[in-house]
C-alpha positions as CSV (number, residue, x, y, z in Angstrom):
1,M,8.6,-165.2,-31.5
2,T,5.8,-167.1,-33.1
3,E,2.7,-168.1,-31.1
4,D,0.9,-171.4,-31.5
5,S,-1.7,-169.4,-33.5
6,G,1.0,-168.4,-36.0
7,E,1.0,-164.8,-34.9
8,R,4.5,-163.4,-34.8
9,H,6.0,-160.8,-32.4
10,E,9.3,-159.0,-32.3
11,L,11.0,-159.5,-28.9
12,L,13.4,-157.0,-27.4
13,I,15.6,-159.2,-25.2
14,E,19.1,-158.8,-23.6
15,A,21.5,-161.6,-24.5
16,E,22.2,-162.1,-20.8
17,L,18.7,-163.5,-20.3
18,M,19.2,-166.1,-23.0
19,R,22.8,-167.2,-22.0
20,P,21.8,-169.6,-19.2
21,L,19.5,-171.4,-21.7
22,G,22.2,-171.7,-24.3
23,G,21.8,-168.4,-26.2
24,P,19.5,-167.4,-29.1
25,V,20.6,-170.3,-31.4
26,A,19.8,-172.9,-28.7
27,L,16.3,-171.3,-28.2
28,S,15.4,-171.3,-31.8
29,R,12.2,-173.2,-32.5
30,K,11.8,-174.1,-28.8
31,R,8.7,-173.6,-26.8
32,V,9.3,-170.8,-24.2
33,T,7.4,-168.7,-21.8
34,V,8.3,-165.0,-21.8
35,V,7.3,-162.2,-19.4
36,G,7.6,-158.6,-20.4
37,E,6.0,-155.3,-21.3
38,W,4.6,-154.2,-24.6
39,E,6.3,-151.2,-26.1
40,A,4.6,-149.1,-28.8
41,V,7.0,-148.3,-31.6
42,G,4.9,-146.0,-33.7
43,P,1.4,-145.5,-35.1
44,N,1.8,-147.9,-38.0
45,A,4.4,-150.3,-36.5
46,P,3.6,-153.4,-34.6
47,A,4.2,-153.3,-30.8
48,Q,7.3,-155.0,-29.5
49,L,7.6,-157.0,-26.3
50,W,10.4,-155.9,-24.0
51,V,11.3,-159.3,-22.3
52,Y,12.1,-159.4,-18.6
53,S,12.4,-163.1,-18.2
54,I,12.4,-166.2,-20.4
55,R,12.2,-169.9,-19.6
56,L,11.9,-173.1,-21.5
57,D,8.5,-174.7,-21.1
58,S,8.6,-178.0,-19.2
59,S,7.9,-179.9,-22.4
60,E,11.2,-178.5,-23.8
61,S,13.3,-179.3,-20.8
62,K,13.0,-183.0,-21.3
63,R,13.3,-185.4,-24.2
64,T,12.4,-188.9,-24.7
65,T,15.1,-191.6,-25.0
66,P,14.6,-194.6,-27.3
67,D,13.3,-196.7,-24.4
68,G,10.6,-194.0,-23.6
69,A,12.3,-192.5,-20.6
70,Y,12.8,-188.8,-20.2
71,Q,16.2,-187.3,-20.1
72,A,17.2,-183.7,-19.4
73,L,18.5,-181.7,-22.4
74,Q,22.2,-181.6,-22.7
75,A,24.0,-178.3,-22.2
76,P,25.2,-176.7,-25.4
77,S,28.5,-178.1,-26.7
78,Q,31.6,-176.6,-25.0
79,E,33.5,-177.1,-28.3
80,T,32.3,-173.9,-29.8
81,V,34.2,-171.4,-31.9
82,T,34.9,-168.3,-30.0
83,G,37.0,-165.2,-30.3
84,S,38.0,-163.1,-33.4
85,Q,37.9,-165.1,-36.6
86,A,40.1,-164.1,-39.5
87,W,39.2,-165.0,-43.1
88,V,40.9,-164.7,-46.4
89,T,38.7,-163.8,-49.3
90,I,40.2,-164.4,-52.8
91,L,38.5,-162.5,-55.6
92,C,38.7,-164.3,-58.9
93,R,37.2,-163.8,-62.4
94,F,36.9,-166.0,-65.4
95,A,39.6,-166.0,-68.1
96,D,37.0,-164.8,-70.7
97,A,35.8,-162.0,-68.4
98,T,39.0,-160.3,-67.2
99,D,37.6,-156.9,-67.9
100,F,34.7,-157.5,-65.5
101,T,35.1,-156.4,-61.9
102,P,31.7,-156.4,-60.1
103,H,33.0,-154.5,-57.0
104,S,36.3,-153.1,-55.7
105,V,38.4,-154.8,-53.1
106,S,37.4,-152.2,-50.6
107,Y,33.7,-153.1,-51.1
108,Y,34.4,-156.6,-49.9
109,E,36.7,-155.4,-47.1
110,D,33.8,-153.3,-45.8
111,L,31.6,-156.5,-45.6
112,F,33.9,-157.8,-42.8
113,G,33.2,-154.8,-40.6
114,S,31.3,-154.8,-37.3
115,I,28.5,-152.4,-38.2
116,Y,25.3,-153.7,-39.6
117,P,24.9,-155.2,-42.3
118,A,28.5,-156.4,-42.2
119,L,29.6,-160.0,-41.6
120,G,31.3,-159.1,-38.3
121,H,28.0,-157.8,-37.0
122,Y,26.2,-160.9,-38.2
123,W,28.6,-163.4,-36.6
124,N,28.6,-161.4,-33.3
125,E,24.8,-161.4,-33.3
126,V,24.2,-165.1,-34.1
127,S,27.1,-166.4,-31.9
128,D,25.7,-164.5,-28.9
129,G,28.9,-162.5,-28.7
130,N,31.2,-165.5,-28.9
131,I,32.6,-164.3,-32.2
132,P,33.0,-160.6,-31.5
133,D,34.5,-159.7,-34.8
134,L,36.4,-160.7,-37.9
135,S,39.7,-158.9,-37.1
136,G,42.6,-159.8,-39.3
137,S,40.4,-160.8,-42.3
138,I,41.8,-159.8,-45.6
139,V,40.6,-159.5,-49.2
140,V,42.9,-160.2,-52.1
141,G,42.5,-160.0,-55.8
142,W,41.3,-159.6,-58.4
143,Y,42.9,-162.7,-59.9
144,N,42.2,-164.1,-63.4
145,L,41.3,-167.8,-63.5
146,P,43.2,-169.9,-66.1
147,R,40.0,-171.1,-67.9
148,P,36.8,-169.6,-69.3
149,R,33.5,-169.5,-67.4
150,S,32.2,-172.6,-69.3
151,Y,34.9,-174.7,-67.5
152,Y,33.5,-173.8,-64.1
153,M,29.8,-173.3,-64.8
154,Y,28.0,-176.1,-66.7
155,D,25.2,-178.6,-66.3
156,Q,26.7,-181.2,-64.0
157,D,23.6,-183.3,-63.2
158,G,21.8,-183.3,-66.6
159,D,18.8,-181.3,-65.4
160,G,19.3,-178.5,-68.0
161,D,20.4,-176.0,-65.3
162,E,23.9,-174.6,-65.1
163,D,25.7,-175.6,-61.9
164,R,28.9,-174.2,-60.3
165,D,31.8,-176.7,-60.2
166,V,32.9,-175.5,-56.7
167,E,35.9,-177.8,-56.6
168,R,37.3,-176.4,-59.9
169,L,36.6,-172.8,-58.8
170,R,38.2,-173.4,-55.3
171,E,41.3,-175.0,-56.6
172,D,42.0,-172.6,-59.4
173,C,41.2,-169.5,-57.4
174,I,43.4,-170.6,-54.5
175,A,46.2,-171.4,-56.9
176,A,45.9,-168.0,-58.6
177,G,46.1,-166.1,-55.3
178,D,48.4,-168.4,-53.4
179,A,51.7,-166.9,-54.5
180,D,50.8,-163.5,-53.0
181,Q,49.8,-164.8,-49.6
182,P,52.1,-165.7,-46.7
183,D,51.7,-169.2,-45.2
184,T,50.3,-168.7,-41.7
C-alpha cells in the first residue's frame, strides 16, 4: 500500500477480505481505508500491517458520468477466465544456432509449477485464486527454425535497434512443432 505521502507498506491480507471489492486487481491503485495491526518482522525489516478490514473510500465508490452525475462503480466483469489453464510452449532455435540450447525442456516445464516463482503460482496469486494452476500445460522442442537469426531479428522501424519479427517467429515455430502435436 502506498500512502498519500509516498510511504509504502506491505500488507498481510486474506484474499477473502478483498473478494467482495473485486479482488486485488480491482483494488490496485484505488484509495482504500484499512484497519489492522502492525506486526514486527525483524530488527532490520520494516513492519507489516496485518489487515482486519478494508473498504473503498467514498471517493472511489462513485464515478462521474459525462453529464457530471455520479454513478456507482460497476461490479467486476463476470466474463473472467477461471479454472485450470493449459498452455503449449514450443521451444525453437535459429537455423544458424542449432547447437545452442539455453535450457532443457524440464527447466521450462518447472516454470509451469504451482510453487513460487513458477507461473502457476503467479496466475493463482494475481487471479485471486480464479486460475488455480496450469495443469495440462506441456513444453515441446527444441525445434530448429528454417531460417537464420537475421531473418527473425532485424531493424524493422529504422531506429538502428534490432527488433523481433514476432509474426515470423510465431509462424515458423508453430509450423516446426505442429507435426508432433495432436489437434485438441
